[in-house]
DRENPA-520414 format. One record per residue: residue number from 1; residue in one letter; z, y, x of N, C-alpha, C in turn. Coordinates in steps of 0.001 Angstrom, whole numbers, plus 500000, padded with zeros to 6 digits. Atoms other than C-alpha are relative to their C-alpha. Layout:
@pos: NUM code: a nup: Z nnorth: Y neast: X caup: Z canorth: Y caeast: X cup: Z cnorth: Y ceast: X
...
***
This chain:
@pos: 1 code: g nup: 499885 nnorth: 498661 neast: 500829 caup: 500032 canorth: 500014 caeast: 499996 cup: 499948 cnorth: 501048 ceast: 500945
@pos: 2 code: i nup: 500047 nnorth: 498820 neast: 499229 caup: 500300 canorth: 503469 caeast: 500837 cup: 501019 cnorth: 500230 ceast: 501146
@pos: 3 code: g nup: 499056 nnorth: 499862 neast: 499139 caup: 503486 canorth: 503124 caeast: 502650 cup: 499801 cnorth: 499312 ceast: 501358
@pos: 4 code: g nup: 500518 nnorth: 500669 neast: 498856 caup: 502097 canorth: 500548 caeast: 504982 cup: 498872 cnorth: 500536 ceast: 500807
@pos: 5 code: a nup: 501099 nnorth: 499325 neast: 499379 caup: 499069 canorth: 502568 caeast: 505766 cup: 500525 cnorth: 501222 ceast: 500605
@pos: 6 code: l nup: 499266 nnorth: 498607 neast: 499775 caup: 501395 canorth: 505759 caeast: 506440 cup: 500681 cnorth: 499564 ceast: 501505
@pos: 7 code: a nup: 498945 nnorth: 500457 neast: 498816 caup: 503626 canorth: 503399 caeast: 508970 cup: 498994 cnorth: 499717 ceast: 501093
@pos: 8 code: f nup: 500725 nnorth: 500709 neast: 498877 caup: 500815 canorth: 501459 caeast: 510790 cup: 498786 cnorth: 500391 ceast: 500079
@pos: 9 code: g nup: 501277 nnorth: 499350 neast: 499981 caup: 497609 canorth: 503394 caeast: 510109 cup: 498748 cnorth: 498929 ceast: 499896
@pos: 10 code: m nup: 501093 nnorth: 500970 neast: 500465 caup: 494303 canorth: 501347 caeast: 509825 cup: 500328 cnorth: 498644 ceast: 500697
@pos: 11 code: k nup: 499670 nnorth: 501302 neast: 499364 caup: 495714 canorth: 498417 caeast: 511895 cup: 501331 cnorth: 498983 ceast: 499048
@pos: 12 code: v nup: 499159 nnorth: 500802 neast: 500909 caup: 497949 canorth: 497348 caeast: 508806 cup: 499415 cnorth: 498974 ceast: 499333
@pos: 13 code: d nup: 500374 nnorth: 501291 neast: 500618 caup: 497958 canorth: 493709 caeast: 507816 cup: 500052 cnorth: 499853 ceast: 498448
@pos: 14 code: g nup: 499874 nnorth: 500421 neast: 501082 caup: 497605 canorth: 492456 caeast: 504319 cup: 501478 cnorth: 499539 ceast: 499660
@pos: 15 code: n nup: 498626 nnorth: 500324 neast: 499947 caup: 501084 canorth: 490938 caeast: 504701 cup: 500605 cnorth: 500962 ceast: 500919
@pos: 16 code: v nup: 499594 nnorth: 498858 neast: 498987 caup: 502897 canorth: 494196 caeast: 506099 cup: 501180 cnorth: 499358 ceast: 500732
@pos: 17 code: l nup: 499024 nnorth: 500721 neast: 499228 caup: 505589 canorth: 491803 caeast: 507339 cup: 499782 cnorth: 499933 ceast: 501297
@pos: 18 code: n nup: 500391 nnorth: 500142 neast: 498740 caup: 503353 canorth: 490832 caeast: 510027 cup: 499798 cnorth: 500936 ceast: 501169
@pos: 19 code: n nup: 500263 nnorth: 498874 neast: 499043 caup: 503039 canorth: 494255 caeast: 511493 cup: 501302 cnorth: 500349 ceast: 500668
@pos: 20 code: f nup: 498664 nnorth: 499579 neast: 499362 caup: 506858 canorth: 494337 caeast: 512339 cup: 499947 cnorth: 499025 ceast: 501223
@pos: 21 code: p nup: 499801 nnorth: 500937 neast: 498787 caup: 508094 canorth: 492800 caeast: 515807 cup: 500770 cnorth: 498706 ceast: 499360
@pos: 22 code: v nup: 499219 nnorth: 501024 neast: 500617 caup: 509591 canorth: 489497 caeast: 515328 cup: 501624 cnorth: 500131 ceast: 500519
@pos: 23 code: t nup: 498655 nnorth: 499755 neast: 499974 caup: 513201 canorth: 490246 caeast: 515037 cup: 500914 cnorth: 499010 ceast: 498974
@pos: 24 code: p nup: 499217 nnorth: 500652 neast: 500848 caup: 516342 canorth: 488282 caeast: 513542 cup: 499623 cnorth: 500863 ceast: 498515
@pos: 25 code: l nup: 499981 nnorth: 499361 neast: 501265 caup: 516009 canorth: 491052 caeast: 510629 cup: 498717 cnorth: 499652 ceast: 499127
@pos: 26 code: i nup: 501310 nnorth: 500379 neast: 500741 caup: 512404 canorth: 490444 caeast: 509854 cup: 499832 cnorth: 498563 ceast: 499756
@pos: 27 code: v nup: 500026 nnorth: 501701 neast: 500157 caup: 512744 canorth: 486638 caeast: 510060 cup: 500795 cnorth: 499893 ceast: 498712
@pos: 28 code: l nup: 499239 nnorth: 500142 neast: 501251 caup: 515615 canorth: 487260 caeast: 507352 cup: 499238 cnorth: 500592 ceast: 498847
@pos: 29 code: f nup: 500954 nnorth: 499548 neast: 501137 caup: 513059 canorth: 489445 caeast: 505282 cup: 499043 cnorth: 499038 ceast: 499705
@pos: 30 code: k nup: 500883 nnorth: 501025 neast: 500270 caup: 510509 canorth: 486624 caeast: 505521 cup: 500622 cnorth: 499026 ceast: 499178
@pos: 31 code: c nup: 499325 nnorth: 501143 neast: 500895 caup: 512843 canorth: 483970 caeast: 504364 cup: 500422 cnorth: 500511 ceast: 498581
@pos: 32 code: g nup: 499600 nnorth: 499345 neast: 501395 caup: 514101 canorth: 486385 caeast: 501451 cup: 498619 cnorth: 500081 ceast: 499069
@pos: 33 code: f nup: 501250 nnorth: 499961 neast: 500793 caup: 510322 canorth: 486819 caeast: 500545 cup: 499699 cnorth: 498306 ceast: 499418
@pos: 34 code: l nup: 500274 nnorth: 501446 neast: 500563 caup: 510000 canorth: 482996 caeast: 500562 cup: 500802 cnorth: 499542 ceast: 498978
@pos: 35 code: l nup: 499166 nnorth: 500493 neast: 501143 caup: 513138 canorth: 482461 caeast: 498470 cup: 499599 cnorth: 500705 ceast: 498686
@pos: 36 code: c nup: 500490 nnorth: 499279 neast: 501091 caup: 511813 canorth: 484990 caeast: 496083 cup: 498880 cnorth: 499445 ceast: 499213
@pos: 37 code: i nup: 501084 nnorth: 500826 neast: 500485 caup: 508469 canorth: 483082 caeast: 495657 cup: 500295 cnorth: 498783 ceast: 499598
@pos: 38 code: a nup: 499698 nnorth: 501323 neast: 500479 caup: 509941 canorth: 479813 caeast: 495547 cup: 501084 cnorth: 499984 ceast: 498630
@pos: 39 code: l nup: 498864 nnorth: 500076 neast: 501088 caup: 512837 canorth: 480762 caeast: 492796 cup: 499080 cnorth: 500523 ceast: 498734
@pos: 40 code: s nup: 500691 nnorth: 499489 neast: 501248 caup: 510050 canorth: 482615 caeast: 490607 cup: 498977 cnorth: 499230 ceast: 499800
@pos: 41 code: f nup: 501041 nnorth: 500947 neast: 500361 caup: 507519 canorth: 479807 caeast: 490709 cup: 500334 cnorth: 499296 ceast: 498632
@pos: 42 code: p nup: 499526 nnorth: 500691 neast: 501390 caup: 509433 canorth: 478063 caeast: 487711 cup: 499914 cnorth: 500811 ceast: 498863
@pos: 43 code: l nup: 500188 nnorth: 499058 neast: 501143 caup: 509417 canorth: 481092 caeast: 485773 cup: 498684 cnorth: 500383 ceast: 499588
@pos: 44 code: v nup: 501601 nnorth: 499718 neast: 500191 caup: 505493 canorth: 481413 caeast: 486123 cup: 499795 cnorth: 498336 ceast: 499195
@pos: 45 code: v nup: 500498 nnorth: 501355 neast: 500393 caup: 505225 canorth: 477497 caeast: 485344 cup: 500352 cnorth: 499765 ceast: 498406
@pos: 46 code: y nup: 499545 nnorth: 500256 neast: 501316 caup: 507349 canorth: 477462 caeast: 482152 cup: 498985 cnorth: 500616 ceast: 498817
@pos: 47 code: p nup: 500836 nnorth: 499644 neast: 500882 caup: 505286 canorth: 479915 caeast: 479983 cup: 498423 cnorth: 499508 ceast: 500181
@pos: 48 code: s nup: 501497 nnorth: 500641 neast: 499960 caup: 501962 canorth: 478459 caeast: 481379 cup: 499907 cnorth: 498807 ceast: 499330
@pos: 49 code: r nup: 499954 nnorth: 501484 neast: 500748 caup: 502990 canorth: 475020 caeast: 480452 cup: 499969 cnorth: 500128 ceast: 498463
@pos: 50 code: i nup: 500096 nnorth: 499844 neast: 501556 caup: 503670 canorth: 476151 caeast: 476788 cup: 498842 cnorth: 500552 ceast: 499488
@pos: 51 code: s nup: 501415 nnorth: 499473 neast: 500505 caup: 500392 canorth: 478232 caeast: 476659 cup: 498969 cnorth: 498867 ceast: 499974
@pos: 52 code: i nup: 501121 nnorth: 501227 neast: 499977 caup: 498401 canorth: 475080 caeast: 477897 cup: 500304 cnorth: 499020 ceast: 498980
@pos: 53 code: n nup: 499748 nnorth: 501208 neast: 500894 caup: 500034 canorth: 472750 caeast: 475527 cup: 499734 cnorth: 500705 ceast: 498662
@pos: 54 code: s nup: 500427 nnorth: 499559 neast: 501368 caup: 499450 canorth: 475125 caeast: 472505 cup: 498500 cnorth: 500150 ceast: 499782
@pos: 55 code: l nup: 501498 nnorth: 500039 neast: 500054 caup: 495689 canorth: 475457 caeast: 473529 cup: 499478 cnorth: 498467 ceast: 499797
@pos: 56 code: y nup: 500449 nnorth: 501324 neast: 500308 caup: 495291 canorth: 471903 caeast: 473723 cup: 500230 cnorth: 499140 ceast: 498919
@pos: 57 code: l nup: 499403 nnorth: 500586 neast: 501278 caup: 497263 canorth: 470848 caeast: 470657 cup: 499650 cnorth: 500826 ceast: 498649
@pos: 58 code: g nup: 500232 nnorth: 498845 neast: 501130 caup: 496292 canorth: 474190 caeast: 468679 cup: 501510 cnorth: 500079 ceast: 499259
@pos: 59 code: d nup: 498833 nnorth: 499610 neast: 500410 caup: 498845 canorth: 474740 caeast: 465980 cup: 501205 cnorth: 499034 ceast: 499911
@pos: 60 code: k nup: 498917 nnorth: 501155 neast: 500010 caup: 500621 canorth: 471512 caeast: 466422 cup: 500683 cnorth: 500017 ceast: 501363
@pos: 61 code: g nup: 499211 nnorth: 499975 neast: 498785 caup: 501664 canorth: 472532 caeast: 469809 cup: 501274 cnorth: 500592 ceast: 500163
@pos: 62 code: d nup: 498725 nnorth: 499752 neast: 500105 caup: 505476 canorth: 472910 caeast: 469313 cup: 500375 cnorth: 499831 ceast: 501556
@pos: 63 code: p nup: 499562 nnorth: 500237 neast: 498812 caup: 506905 canorth: 473646 caeast: 472769 cup: 501297 cnorth: 498822 ceast: 500305
@pos: 64 code: n nup: 498937 nnorth: 500821 neast: 500086 caup: 509992 canorth: 471838 caeast: 471794 cup: 499841 cnorth: 498533 ceast: 499847
@pos: 65 code: h nup: 500627 nnorth: 501392 neast: 500223 caup: 508196 canorth: 468658 caeast: 470957 cup: 499265 cnorth: 499520 ceast: 500827
@pos: 66 code: m nup: 500959 nnorth: 500329 neast: 498811 caup: 506120 canorth: 468201 caeast: 474111 cup: 500217 cnorth: 498477 ceast: 500512
@pos: 67 code: t nup: 499718 nnorth: 501156 neast: 499415 caup: 505707 canorth: 464497 caeast: 475232 cup: 500252 cnorth: 500046 ceast: 501312
@pos: 68 code: n nup: 499715 nnorth: 500127 neast: 498602 caup: 507031 canorth: 463400 caeast: 478556 cup: 498831 cnorth: 500174 ceast: 501004
@pos: 69 code: n nup: 501165 nnorth: 500012 neast: 499405 caup: 503630 canorth: 462495 caeast: 479516 cup: 499288 cnorth: 501350 ceast: 500157
@pos: 70 code: m nup: 500579 nnorth: 498768 neast: 500065 caup: 502143 canorth: 465774 caeast: 478554 cup: 500798 cnorth: 501132 ceast: 500734
@pos: 71 code: f nup: 499212 nnorth: 499283 neast: 499074 caup: 505014 canorth: 467431 caeast: 480342 cup: 499737 cnorth: 500010 ceast: 501358
@pos: 72 code: r nup: 500145 nnorth: 500168 neast: 498630 caup: 504484 canorth: 465913 caeast: 483381 cup: 498560 cnorth: 500358 ceast: 500519
@pos: 73 code: g nup: 501429 nnorth: 499852 neast: 499623 caup: 500705 canorth: 466062 caeast: 483369 cup: 499623 cnorth: 501622 ceast: 500065
@pos: 74 code: i nup: 500170 nnorth: 498662 neast: 499779 caup: 500657 canorth: 469883 caeast: 482597 cup: 500538 cnorth: 500522 ceast: 501416
@pos: 75 code: t nup: 499331 nnorth: 499619 neast: 498676 caup: 503162 canorth: 470532 caeast: 485266 cup: 499646 cnorth: 499638 ceast: 501266
@pos: 76 code: g nup: 500665 nnorth: 500185 neast: 498876 caup: 501479 canorth: 468550 caeast: 487759 cup: 498709 cnorth: 500505 ceast: 500478
@pos: 77 code: a nup: 501207 nnorth: 499420 neast: 499721 caup: 498300 canorth: 470077 caeast: 487170 cup: 500161 cnorth: 501362 ceast: 500616
@pos: 78 code: l nup: 499770 nnorth: 498788 neast: 499441 caup: 499880 canorth: 473574 caeast: 487556 cup: 500279 cnorth: 500037 ceast: 501465
@pos: 79 code: i nup: 499406 nnorth: 500024 neast: 498667 caup: 501539 canorth: 472634 caeast: 490743 cup: 498674 cnorth: 499575 ceast: 501075
@pos: 80 code: m nup: 501225 nnorth: 500415 neast: 499293 caup: 498340 canorth: 471013 caeast: 492165 cup: 499032 cnorth: 501096 ceast: 500122
@pos: 81 code: s nup: 501040 nnorth: 498814 neast: 500079 caup: 496004 canorth: 473890 caeast: 491054 cup: 500532 cnorth: 501217 ceast: 500970
@pos: 82 code: s nup: 499347 nnorth: 498861 neast: 499054 caup: 498630 canorth: 476310 caeast: 492915 cup: 499864 cnorth: 499627 ceast: 501408
@pos: 83 code: l nup: 500259 nnorth: 500429 neast: 498667 caup: 498564 canorth: 474268 caeast: 495894 cup: 498551 cnorth: 499928 ceast: 500505
@pos: 84 code: l nup: 501481 nnorth: 499857 neast: 499656 caup: 494807 canorth: 474140 caeast: 496126 cup: 499667 cnorth: 501353 ceast: 500339
@pos: 85 code: v nup: 500550 nnorth: 498605 neast: 499723 caup: 494520 canorth: 477875 caeast: 495653 cup: 500466 cnorth: 500433 ceast: 501348
@pos: 86 code: s nup: 499224 nnorth: 499685 neast: 498554 caup: 496946 canorth: 478341 caeast: 498488 cup: 499676 cnorth: 499437 ceast: 501113
@pos: 87 code: i nup: 500869 nnorth: 500613 neast: 498898 caup: 495172 canorth: 476117 caeast: 500799 cup: 498831 cnorth: 500778 ceast: 500333
@pos: 88 code: m nup: 501217 nnorth: 499351 neast: 500053 caup: 492023 canorth: 477661 caeast: 499923 cup: 500031 cnorth: 501300 ceast: 500375
@pos: 89 code: f nup: 499797 nnorth: 498734 neast: 499759 caup: 493117 canorth: 481175 caeast: 500375 cup: 501380 cnorth: 500022 ceast: 500655
@pos: 90 code: p nup: 498687 nnorth: 499943 neast: 499499 caup: 495909 canorth: 481180 caeast: 503053 cup: 500568 cnorth: 501467 ceast: 500138
@pos: 91 code: k nup: 499723 nnorth: 498734 neast: 499668 caup: 495949 canorth: 484885 caeast: 503354 cup: 500349 cnorth: 500752 ceast: 498630
@pos: 92 code: v nup: 499553 nnorth: 499488 neast: 501069 caup: 498076 canorth: 486783 caeast: 500834 cup: 499213 cnorth: 501225 ceast: 499592
@pos: 93 code: d nup: 500841 nnorth: 498739 neast: 500474 caup: 495841 canorth: 489780 caeast: 500682 cup: 498828 cnorth: 499802 ceast: 499387
@pos: 94 code: t nup: 500936 nnorth: 500084 neast: 500766 caup: 493156 canorth: 488088 caeast: 499424 cup: 500109 cnorth: 499605 ceast: 498556
@pos: 95 code: i nup: 499378 nnorth: 500210 neast: 501510 caup: 494838 canorth: 486842 caeast: 496419 cup: 500290 cnorth: 501431 ceast: 499395
@pos: 96 code: l nup: 499809 nnorth: 498731 neast: 500402 caup: 496275 canorth: 490288 caeast: 496046 cup: 498698 cnorth: 500796 ceast: 499333
@pos: 97 code: a nup: 501072 nnorth: 499257 neast: 500238 caup: 492886 canorth: 491750 caeast: 496192 cup: 499148 cnorth: 499434 ceast: 498686
@pos: 98 code: l nup: 500718 nnorth: 500497 neast: 500958 caup: 491231 canorth: 489440 caeast: 493799 cup: 500657 cnorth: 500084 ceast: 498536
@pos: 99 code: s nup: 499425 nnorth: 499511 neast: 501224 caup: 494087 canorth: 489794 caeast: 491176 cup: 500043 cnorth: 501415 ceast: 499742
@pos: 100 code: g nup: 499971 nnorth: 498329 neast: 500320 caup: 494187 canorth: 493601 caeast: 491473 cup: 498593 cnorth: 500137 ceast: 499320
@pos: 101 code: a nup: 501432 nnorth: 499679 neast: 500656 caup: 490290 canorth: 493579 caeast: 490911 cup: 499863 cnorth: 499503 ceast: 498521
@pos: 102 code: t nup: 500154 nnorth: 500464 neast: 501497 caup: 490581 canorth: 491428 caeast: 487776 cup: 500817 cnorth: 500602 ceast: 499051
@pos: 103 code: a nup: 498870 nnorth: 499150 neast: 500989 caup: 493660 canorth: 493393 caeast: 486300 cup: 499176 cnorth: 501413 ceast: 499904
@pos: 104 code: g nup: 500672 nnorth: 498600 neast: 500286 caup: 491351 canorth: 496589 caeast: 486864 cup: 498956 cnorth: 499703 ceast: 499224
@pos: 105 code: c nup: 501389 nnorth: 500433 neast: 500803 caup: 488387 canorth: 495009 caeast: 485281 cup: 500749 cnorth: 500217 ceast: 498514
@pos: 106 code: f nup: 499199 nnorth: 500104 neast: 501234 caup: 490839 canorth: 494337 caeast: 482206 cup: 500572 cnorth: 501341 ceast: 499636
@pos: 107 code: i nup: 499433 nnorth: 498722 neast: 500305 caup: 492449 canorth: 497848 caeast: 482205 cup: 498866 cnorth: 500700 ceast: 499607
@pos: 108 code: g nup: 501129 nnorth: 498879 neast: 500424 caup: 488899 canorth: 499531 caeast: 482134 cup: 499399 cnorth: 499622 ceast: 498862
@pos: 109 code: l nup: 500501 nnorth: 500481 neast: 500967 caup: 488071 canorth: 497430 caeast: 479028 cup: 500638 cnorth: 500999 ceast: 498868
***
């Protein structure tokens, strides 16, 4: 963002934490970022699973009565698709650019 550009100029990396020297404090910040992502992942999967179940079953898609096989299948598919996307795009700035461009298109509608 603007803060990274002001602090590091044109040499700013997509992941601004990579611009700082490796110190114990920066390692702590990176661990905090990892913890934030790891703990927020279930918060993203839960509504996604319910939405996919509703799309698949239509009006019968009650989230409280999802079968175990459906629950495991949707959860596994979400986790595997997230893993594949993270392997295909290892740099965070690529994903942020794609999501920003997509959101910008929908805002313009």
